[in-house]
C-alpha positions as CSV (number, residue, x, y, z in Angstrom):
1,X,75.8,102.0,2.2
2,X,74.1,104.8,0.4
3,X,74.0,104.2,-3.3
4,X,75.3,106.9,-5.4
5,X,73.4,107.9,-8.4
6,X,75.4,108.0,-11.5
7,X,74.3,110.7,-13.8
8,X,74.6,109.8,-17.3
9,X,75.2,112.7,-19.7
10,X,74.5,112.2,-23.3
11,X,77.1,113.6,-25.5
12,X,75.8,115.7,-28.4
13,X,76.1,114.3,-31.9
14,X,78.7,116.0,-34.0
15,X,77.4,117.7,-37.1
16,X,78.7,116.1,-40.2
17,X,81.6,118.0,-41.7
18,X,81.0,119.7,-44.9
19,X,82.9,118.1,-47.8
20,X,84.4,121.0,-49.8
21,X,85.1,118.6,-52.7
22,X,81.3,117.8,-53.0
23,X,80.6,121.5,-53.0
24,X,82.9,122.3,-55.9
25,X,81.6,119.2,-57.8
26,X,78.1,120.6,-57.4
27,X,79.2,124.1,-58.6
28,X,81.0,122.5,-61.6
29,X,77.8,120.5,-62.5
30,X,75.7,123.7,-62.4
31,X,78.2,125.6,-64.6
32,X,78.4,122.6,-67.0
33,X,74.6,122.6,-67.3
34,X,74.4,126.4,-67.9
35,X,77.0,126.1,-70.6
36,X,75.1,123.3,-72.3
37,X,71.9,125.3,-72.1
38,X,73.6,128.4,-73.5
39,X,75.0,126.4,-76.4
40,X,71.5,124.9,-77.2
41,X,69.8,128.3,-77.1
42,X,72.4,130.1,-79.1
43,X,72.8,127.6,-81.8
44,X,69.0,127.3,-82.1
45,X,68.7,131.0,-82.3
46,X,71.2,131.3,-85.1
47,X,69.5,128.4,-87.0
48,X,66.1,130.1,-86.7
49,X,67.5,133.4,-87.9
50,X,69.1,131.7,-90.8
51,X,65.6,131.2,-92.4
52,X,63.4,134.0,-90.9
53,X,63.6,137.8,-91.2
54,X,65.2,139.5,-88.2
55,X,62.5,142.1,-87.2
56,X,64.0,143.4,-84.0
57,X,67.4,143.7,-82.5
58,X,68.7,144.7,-79.0
59,X,69.8,148.1,-80.3
60,X,66.2,148.8,-81.6
61,X,65.0,148.0,-78.0
62,X,67.5,150.4,-76.5
63,X,66.6,153.2,-78.9
64,X,62.9,152.7,-78.1
65,X,63.6,152.9,-74.4
66,X,65.7,156.0,-74.9
67,X,62.9,157.6,-76.8
68,X,60.3,156.8,-74.1
69,X,62.7,158.1,-71.4
70,X,63.0,161.4,-73.3
71,X,59.2,161.6,-73.5
72,X,59.0,160.7,-77.2
73,X,57.2,157.9,-78.9
74,X,59.5,155.3,-80.5
75,X,59.4,155.7,-84.3
76,X,61.3,152.9,-85.8
77,X,61.3,152.8,-89.6
78,X,62.2,149.3,-90.8
79,X,61.5,147.3,-93.9
80,X,62.9,143.8,-94.5
81,X,63.8,143.0,-98.1
82,X,65.6,139.9,-99.4
83,X,69.2,140.3,-100.7
84,X,67.9,139.9,-104.3
85,X,66.0,143.2,-103.9
86,X,69.0,145.1,-102.8
87,X,71.2,146.8,-105.4
88,X,74.6,145.2,-105.8
89,X,76.0,148.8,-105.5
90,X,74.9,148.8,-101.9
91,X,76.7,145.5,-101.2
92,X,79.8,146.8,-102.9
93,X,79.7,150.1,-101.0
94,X,79.5,148.5,-97.5
95,X,82.3,146.1,-98.4
96,X,84.4,148.9,-99.6
97,X,83.7,151.1,-96.6
98,X,83.5,148.6,-93.8
99,X,85.2,145.3,-94.7
100,X,87.1,144.9,-98.0
101,X,88.2,141.4,-97.1
102,X,84.6,140.3,-96.3
103,X,84.5,137.6,-99.0
104,X,87.9,136.0,-98.1
105,X,88.1,136.0,-94.2
106,X,86.3,133.6,-91.9
107,X,84.7,136.2,-89.7
108,X,87.8,138.0,-88.4
109,X,90.3,140.2,-90.1
110,X,93.4,140.1,-88.0
111,X,95.2,142.5,-90.2
112,X,92.5,145.2,-89.7
113,X,92.4,144.4,-85.9
114,X,96.1,144.9,-85.7
115,X,95.8,148.2,-87.7
116,X,93.1,149.4,-85.3
117,X,95.2,148.5,-82.3
118,X,98.1,150.4,-83.6
119,X,95.9,153.4,-84.5
120,X,94.3,153.4,-81.0
121,X,97.7,153.2,-79.3
122,X,98.6,156.5,-80.9
123,X,95.7,158.1,-79.0
124,X,93.7,159.0,-82.1
125,X,90.0,158.5,-82.5
126,X,89.2,154.8,-81.7
127,X,88.8,152.4,-84.6
128,X,87.1,149.1,-83.9
129,X,88.6,146.9,-86.7
130,X,85.4,144.8,-86.7
131,X,84.3,142.9,-89.8
132,X,80.8,142.9,-91.3
133,X,80.4,139.5,-89.7
134,X,81.3,140.8,-86.3
135,X,79.1,143.8,-86.6
136,X,76.2,141.6,-87.7
137,X,76.7,139.3,-84.7
138,X,76.8,142.3,-82.4
139,X,73.7,143.9,-83.9
140,X,71.5,140.8,-83.9
141,X,72.5,139.0,-80.7
142,X,74.1,141.4,-78.3
143,X,73.6,144.7,-76.5
144,X,76.2,147.3,-77.4
145,X,78.8,147.5,-74.6
146,X,82.6,147.6,-74.3
147,X,83.9,144.7,-72.3
148,X,86.1,141.7,-72.9
149,X,83.2,139.3,-72.0
150,X,81.0,140.9,-74.7
151,X,83.8,140.7,-77.2
152,X,84.3,137.0,-76.4
153,X,80.5,136.3,-76.9
154,X,80.6,138.4,-80.1
155,X,83.4,136.2,-81.4
156,X,81.5,133.1,-80.6
157,X,78.4,134.3,-82.5
158,X,80.6,135.4,-85.3
159,X,81.9,131.9,-85.7
160,X,78.4,130.5,-85.6
161,X,77.0,132.7,-88.3
162,X,80.0,132.2,-90.5
163,X,79.4,128.4,-90.2
164,X,75.6,128.3,-90.3
165,X,74.6,131.4,-92.4
166,X,77.3,131.9,-94.9
167,X,78.4,135.2,-96.6
168,X,75.2,135.9,-98.5
169,X,72.9,135.5,-95.5
170,X,75.3,137.6,-93.3
171,X,75.2,140.4,-95.8
172,X,71.4,140.2,-96.1
173,X,70.9,140.4,-92.3
174,X,73.5,143.2,-92.0
175,X,71.9,145.4,-94.6
176,X,68.4,144.8,-93.1
177,X,69.3,145.5,-89.4
178,X,72.0,148.1,-89.3
179,X,71.2,151.5,-88.0
180,X,71.2,154.0,-90.8
181,X,69.7,157.1,-89.2
182,X,67.6,158.1,-86.2
183,X,64.9,155.5,-86.0
184,X,65.9,154.1,-89.5
185,X,67.0,150.5,-89.7
186,X,68.0,148.7,-92.9
187,X,68.9,149.8,-96.4
188,X,65.3,149.7,-97.7
189,X,64.1,152.2,-95.1
190,X,67.1,154.4,-95.6
191,X,66.7,154.4,-99.4
192,X,63.0,155.5,-99.1
193,X,63.8,158.1,-96.4
194,X,66.8,159.8,-98.1
195,X,66.3,159.2,-101.8
196,X,62.7,158.2,-102.2
197,X,63.5,155.0,-104.1
198,X,63.7,151.3,-103.2
199,X,67.0,149.7,-102.3
200,X,67.0,147.8,-105.6
201,X,67.4,151.0,-107.5
202,X,70.3,152.6,-105.6
203,X,73.1,154.0,-107.8
204,X,76.7,153.7,-106.9
205,X,76.8,157.3,-105.7
206,X,73.6,156.8,-103.5
207,X,74.9,153.5,-102.1
208,X,78.2,155.1,-101.2
209,X,76.4,158.0,-99.6
210,X,74.5,155.6,-97.2
211,X,77.7,153.6,-96.5
212,X,79.6,156.9,-95.8
213,X,77.3,157.5,-92.8
214,X,77.6,154.1,-91.1
215,X,80.3,155.1,-88.6
216,X,77.9,157.7,-87.1
217,X,74.4,157.4,-88.8
218,X,72.6,159.4,-86.2
219,X,74.8,162.4,-87.0
220,X,75.3,162.4,-90.8
221,X,72.8,162.0,-93.7
222,X,73.7,160.5,-97.1
223,X,72.1,163.4,-98.9
224,X,73.6,166.1,-96.6
225,X,76.1,168.7,-97.6
226,X,78.8,167.8,-95.0
227,X,82.3,167.9,-96.5
228,X,83.1,164.8,-94.4
229,X,80.4,162.8,-96.2
230,X,81.3,164.2,-99.6
231,X,85.0,163.2,-99.2
232,X,84.2,159.8,-97.6
233,X,81.7,159.1,-100.4
234,X,84.2,159.9,-103.1
235,X,86.7,157.6,-101.4
236,X,84.2,154.7,-101.1
237,X,83.2,155.1,-104.8
238,X,86.9,154.9,-105.7
239,X,87.3,151.7,-103.7
240,X,84.2,150.1,-105.0
241,X,85.8,149.7,-108.5
242,X,89.1,148.5,-107.1
243,X,88.1,145.6,-104.9
244,X,86.5,142.3,-105.9
245,X,83.0,142.7,-107.4
246,X,80.4,140.8,-105.4
247,X,77.0,139.8,-106.8
248,X,74.5,138.1,-104.5
249,X,71.7,138.4,-107.0
250,X,72.4,134.9,-108.4
């Protein structure tokens, strides 16, 4: 009897099924590590800036790139001075013009935010409703852009600087980093450029003139003859003597 060969066929091994649960656990772990890393970096950054001058900001970098793109050499005029070398008139002027509740809020003025929202709903020129603390957080840590994500990160940094810096340091950084003209950053550079004096010697009228330009410092000049600046300066001077007097010289 002829023997029949029995062919044995090996069955291929089945590939292990992917476990979707493990995949999402891995993703969550990565996200958790990124969040922890962001917290460590951001808090460390804020702590360092609590004690050292802020020499450069994202906006300064953007302006420099724009100048190079236009075939111009960046010409950033910036001089850091401690708050004790800035006239109290300048502090009073920016509080009057930008954030009259600066000394009492904790980083956010919900009243001003609601007013800005109502104003913008009417289709008029957009008002931001940002406090000096929010503007400082945006100037120092973020690139200027309009998005809900940027606003959320701005709010996070605003809380950090309110907790770690305090009002005096926030005002000091604000007055030393804010854009006050084309290539001009900080009140000391602006005082020398427009009035030929140091920030410590600014009168109430001169300080109000600088503060009047802050909504659009690349368009207006404190010592210009614009009727808009004259009217806004008079309004700021009037407010300076009505709101709480703030003295960071002590």
